[in-house]
N, C-alpha and C positions, 0 to 999 in steps of 0.2 A: 435632788439634783437642782440648784439654783441654775435662771437662765443663761448666767456666762458660761457656767459648765455644758450646758444643752449644747450651746451655740460652739463650743470648741469640739464636743464629741463629733458634733453633725459634721463639721469642716474635716474633723480626721476621718470618720467613715467613708466621707467622700473625695478623701485623698487630694485634698487641697490646700495650700499653704496659705498662713496667713495673707502672703503677695498676691497669690491666685485669688483669694475671695475678695480681698481689696479693690480689684480691678474690674472683679463683674459685679463689685456694687457702686463702683465709681467713688470710692472714699480710699483713705490711705490705711496702711498695714497698722500704724498705730490707732486709728478706731476700731479696728478688728481688736485687737490686744487688749483695750479699755473694753470692749463689749464682753468679752470673754474674762476678764478678770473684775467683772461689775464695777469697773469705776467711771462707766459712762452706760446709759439705755440707748440701744439702736430707735430711731423714730419709726412711727408705724409703718412709714413709706420703705424703710428698709428691713422692716420686721416681711413685711407683705414680697419683699423682691428674694428674703432669706427663703422663705417658704416655698416659693416658686424655684429657688435654685437646686434647691434639698425635694423636691417633689412632694412636701409635705404641707396639710392644712395646717391653719392658724393655731387651732385648738392643742397638735401634737405638736408645734413649735413653742407654744404657751406655758400650756399646762400638763402635757403629759411627761412625766418622769423615766428613767432608765427603766426601771421595776416596773412600768406601763400602770402604776397608780398617778390619781391626779395630784398634781400639787395642791396643796393647801392655799398659797400665796402668789396671786394674781397681783403686778405693780399696779399701783392705783391711777398713775398717768395711763399705763399702757388701756386700763380699761376706760377711761376717759375719751382719750384718743378713739377707741373703737365705738365707743356710742356716739361720738360726732361724726364718724364717717357712716353708720347706719341710719344717720338721719338725714344725711343728704340726698 
């Protein structure tokens, strides 16, 4: 399961429409659609907010697949951004 599929699955499991989630993230429905269809990656700030909204940690949001096995692919830009945040 890729990040977009995971985001869609979490949104649906939490009974949120794309509009509902967009309001919570202070972004557009179009942005949510692009995240879910892997046309755009959410910023690290948006990922943190998503983890809070869904009451899950970042590892679960980014790494854990539906079958509870670790994903072998972490987007490089996410790894770099997380590294910068932890240095602060």
